[in-house]
C-alpha positions in Angstrom: 12.5 -14.6 9.1 12.1 -15.1 5.5 14.1 -12.6 3.9 11.4 -13.5 0.5 8.3 -14.6 0.2 6.9 -17.9 -0.4 7.0 -19.1 -4.0 4.0 -19.9 -4.6 2.8 -16.4 -2.9 5.3 -15.0 -5.1 3.6 -16.8 -8.1 0.3 -15.5 -6.9 1.7 -12.2 -7.3 3.6 -11.8 -10.1 0.1 -13.2 -11.9 -1.8 -10.9 -10.2 -4.0 -7.7 -11.7 -1.9 -5.0 -10.5 1.1 -2.3 -11.2 3.7 -3.7 -8.8 6.8 -4.6 -10.6 8.6 -7.5 -8.9 11.7 -5.7 -8.1 9.6 -2.9 -5.8 7.1 -5.8 -4.8 10.1 -7.8 -3.3 11.7 -4.6 -1.3 7.8 -3.9 0.1 8.3 -7.5 1.3 11.4 -7.5 3.2 10.2 -4.1 4.5 6.8 -5.9 6.1 8.2 -8.6 7.3 11.4 -6.7 9.6 8.2 -4.0 10.5 5.7 -7.0 11.3 8.2 -7.9 14.0 7.5 -5.3 16.3 4.2 -8.0 16.6 1.5 -4.5 15.8 -0.6 -4.6 12.6 0.5 -3.7 8.9 -1.6 -1.4 6.9 -1.7 -0.7 3.1 -3.6 2.6 1.3 -5.1 1.4 -1.9 -6.2 -2.6 -2.6 -6.7 -2.3 -5.9 -6.7 -6.0 -7.4 -4.8 -6.9 -4.3 -1.3 -7.8 -6.3 0.9 -5.7 -3.4 -2.0 -7.1 -0.5 -0.1 -10.2 -0.8 3.3 -9.9 -0.2 2.1 -7.9 2.8 -0.6 -11.2 4.2 2.3 -13.7 3.7 4.9 -11.9 5.8 2.0 -10.4 8.6 1.2 -14.8 8.6 4.8 -15.5 9.3 4.8 -13.1 12.4 1.2 -13.9 13.4 -0.4 -10.3 12.6 -2.9 -8.6 10.0 -3.1 -7.1 7.3 -5.8 -4.1 6.9 -6.5 -3.0 3.5 -8.3 0.7 2.9 -9.6 1.2 -0.6 -13.0 2.2 -2.0 -12.9 -0.4 -4.5 -14.0 2.3 -7.0 -9.8 3.0 -8.4 -8.5 5.9 -8.4 -8.0 8.8 -11.3 -5.9 7.2 -13.6 -7.8 4.2 -14.1 -11.1 5.7 -14.9 -12.5 5.0 -18.4 -10.5 7.2 -20.8 -6.9 6.9 -18.9 -4.1 4.9 -19.8 -4.9 2.4 -16.3 -8.4 1.8 -17.0 -8.8 -1.8 -17.6 -12.4 -2.6 -18.2 -12.7 -6.1 -16.4 -13.1 -4.1 -13.4 -16.2 -2.0 -14.4 -19.5 -3.6 -12.8 -21.5 -4.0 -15.5 -25.0 -3.2 -13.3 -23.4 -0.4 -12.1 -21.2 1.1 -15.2 -18.4 1.8 -12.0 -15.1 0.0 -11.2 -15.7 -2.0 -8.3 -12.2 -4.0 -7.5 -13.7 -5.6 -4.9 -15.0 -8.9 -5.9 -11.4 -9.3 -8.1 -9.7 -8.3 -5.0 -11.3 -10.9 -2.7 -10.3 -13.7 -5.6 -7.3 -12.9 -6.0 -6.6 -13.5 -1.8 -8.8 -16.7 -2.6 -6.3 -18.2 -5.0 -3.4 -17.6 -2.8 -5.1 -18.9 0.5 -4.5 -15.6 2.0 -7.6 -14.6 3.4 -7.6 -15.2 6.4 -4.2 -13.2 7.4 -6.4 -10.2 5.9 -8.5 -7.4 6.9 -10.6 -5.9 4.1 -12.2 -2.0 4.7 -14.1 -1.3 1.7 -14.2 3.1 2.3 -12.5 6.5 1.6 -8.9 6.2 3.7 -9.1 10.2 5.3 -13.1 8.9 7.0 -11.0 5.7 8.0 -7.9 7.0 9.1 -10.2 9.4 11.1 -11.7 6.5 13.1 -8.3 4.9 13.7 -6.7 4.3 17.0 -4.1 1.9 16.8 -0.7 1.9 16.7 0.8 0.4 14.0 4.4 -1.7 12.7 3.7 -0.3 8.9 1.8 2.0 6.8 1.8 1.5 3.0 0.8 4.7 1.2 -0.5 3.9 -2.4 -3.2 5.5 -2.6 -4.6 8.4 -4.9 -1.7 10.1 -7.0 -2.7 13.8 -6.9 -2.0 15.4 -4.0 -5.2 16.2 -2.4 -5.7 12.0 -2.3 -1.7 12.3 -1.1 -1.0 14.4 1.1 -4.7 13.1 3.4 -3.0 9.6 3.1 -0.3 10.8 4.6 -1.7 13.2 6.9 -4.3 10.4 8.3 -1.8 7.7 9.0 1.6 9.0 9.3 1.3 9.7 13.0 -0.8 5.9 13.5 3.3 4.1 12.9 4.6 3.1 16.2 8.2 4.1 17.1 9.8 2.0 15.1 8.0 0.9 12.3 8.1 1.8 8.9 6.0 4.3 6.8 6.7 3.1 2.6 5.6 5.0 -0.2 5.1 4.0 -3.8 5.4 6.1 -6.7 8.1 8.5 -5.7 9.8 10.3 -8.6 12.0 13.2 -8.2 11.8 13.8 -12.2 7.8 15.1 -13.4 9.6 13.5 -16.4 9.8 9.9 -15.4 6.0 9.4 -14.9 3.1 10.7 -15.4 1.3 10.9 -12.5 3.1 13.5 -11.5 4.4 14.3 -7.7 2.0 14.1 -4.9 4.0 11.0 -3.6 7.5 11.9 -4.2 5.9 15.3 -2.5 4.8 13.3 0.7 7.8 11.7 0.9 9.7 15.0 0.7 7.6 16.1 3.8 8.1 12.6 5.6 11.6 13.5 5.5 11.0 17.1 6.4 9.1 16.5 9.7 12.3 14.8 11.6 10.0 12.1 12.0 11.5 9.5 9.5 14.7 8.4 8.0 15.0 6.7 5.4 15.9 3.1 4.9 16.2 2.2 1.5 14.5 3.3 -1.8 14.3 0.8 -4.5 13.5 2.3 -8.3 10.3 4.2 -6.8 10.0 2.5 -3.5 10.9 4.5 -0.6 11.4 2.6 2.8 11.5 5.4 6.0 11.8 4.6 9.6 10.0 6.6 12.5 12.0 8.2 14.9 10.9 11.1 16.1 7.4 12.8 16.5 4.7 13.4 13.4 3.5 16.9 13.4 
């Protein structure tokens, strides 16, 4: 399987609305491509406008599996009006609230990847409570408060199949490095301390861990 995404997909990724740098995106793709070889679905928690989803979809397409991406599409805390990461273009003027779903759908359509992605519109803990399918890969990139990061970890880490990968974004060991604080860092430490996961790579703020034991 290719170690890098198709050139047109990489171009679409760079053009898409979102925050993931290219270097981390390439590491994300490589992890997804490796995990997809297990023949199980890939899961993304936190869709936003689909920038990272494109890379996961390309890896899934090559392996003949699907990507499921979960988001309520109303934006996380740092994306609300008055915050640095707010984008007024994502606000639905009819209801006065953020709605990233239309932008996400256009992103997938333009890249020709709609058939490889299942979009679930809902809150991560509610979807996780109903989920019972093993996953080759779980990418946690949702809300960055402790409440949301912990809920994402507790809801989805147990669904990673043996040998599958758990990927956590925005892991900043030093709180002065990033305003978002350390909620992703704390769940990363929790995963390592559990004995269920072993780190296999780190690319800037992206951590890739393999499941090697029981999640408790």
